[in-house]
C-alpha positions, 0 to 999 in steps of 0.5 A: 552799606548805604548810609543816610546821614542827618546832622545840622551844625559844624560839629557834625561835618568831619563825621560826614566827610569820614563817611564820604571816604570810608571803604564800603560805605555809599552815601545815600543822601543827607538830612539837615534843617531847612535854610533859615534867614541870616545875616544883615539882609536876612537871606536863607542860608543853608545849615553847616552841614547843608553847606559841607554837603553842597561842597562834597557834592561839587567834588564828587561831581568833578571826580565822577562819583555818584552824587546824593540828594540833600533833603531839608524838610520842615517836618518828618512827615509822610512825604519826607519819609517817602523821600528817604525810603526811595533812597533805599538806605541801610543805616541812619547816622545822626549827629546833632540833627536837632529833632527826634525820630519817630518810629515810622521814620526809624523803620525805614532803615533795616540796620536801624540807626545810630547817634553820635552824642558828646558826653559819656551817656547815661550822663547828660542826655539832651541837647547840650552836653558840651555846655553842661560838661563845662558849666559843671566844671567836669574834669572828664567827659566823652563821646558816645555812639549809640543806637537810636531809640525812641526815648532821647539818648537811651540806646545801647552803646556801641563805642565810647571815648573819654576826654580829659578837661583842662578847665579852659575849654570853651564850647567852641573849643570843645566842639572842635575836639569832639568833632574831629574824634567823633569821625574817628570812631565811626569806621569801627562802629560800622564794622560792628554793625555790619558784624551784627553788633547791637551794643550794651545797655546803658545803666539807667540808674546813672541818667542825668540830663542837659537842657536847651540854652536860652539867651537870658542864660548869659546874664552874669550874676556877680553874686556867684563865685569866680569859678562859677562865672568863668565856667558860665563865660567858657560854656556860653562861648560862641552863644549866647555869650555872657553879658553884664550891664555897665552904666545902662550899656549891655557889655559882653564878657568874652574871656576871663579867668580866675585871678589868684593873686589876691582876695577882696571883699568888695561888693559883687560886681565891682571893678577893682582895677587892673593887673597888666599881665592878667586883666581887668579885676572884678569882684564876685561872690566868692573871689575875683575874675580877671576879664581879658576880652570885652565887647559893648553891644554893637561894637567890636570886641577888645582886648582889656588894655584897649577896652580901657582906653576907651572906658576910662571911668570903668574902674571902681564902677559896678557891673550889674 
């Protein structure tokens, strides 16, 4: 089976690696987003999948295996479709590529396409299901492998796996778990497709959606509960990170937890003091948040005791 893989971020790398070592699978090509300027000097760098594919190509070349092209079109237009068609792929496998596939593109694959989605569809259709599960303090989320359809995340379900959540996950840590488990689901799904499996229709009465996250979503509203703010901090790590204002300086709150040893009725955002074992105590609209890692914009991230050594006026100040 000749497979054409589409993906962009690091969460998709283990799935690409699995395809490279699955018996009976030949990688026809890799599709990813174009290189973008990054870093201080603005040099164009590949996506994480693009970088991983280049390493795989080098390995294949050293081992004498057939190599494959890496395509990075700005648009999935006629020229891009012609390139893909020339590779004679059987199946499209997509994981977080970042764009919708139109009917002309999907028609290039005799066996159709599948998509790996990190939620239990039809819950959290859309681009940010990992963040949505954390923000909503879900106790269970999961991974779904579905048939690609023209409507976003609406295809038949080929496989799914539940993931229990502890309430401590960040988007970074949960994405790492999803990445590894998703790759492990692929061989059985490919076997199912080879045998003609079409999957099970989704229950469209249970649909929910998640939306793109913007930088400003990271702004903390201290009138919210400690539980909601804790979830926000975890959901927006590593991006866009949660932020507040301390004496006209932007301050990132990188790690925190809910403080359970006392209650207070101070003004939301008031820095109450410290607990040397748990962190800096901040009043919220409901409960107290204990902050353990902070970072002023342009400075390095610090453990709370180190931070306080350089910000002795922090206690009793108001975070906005």
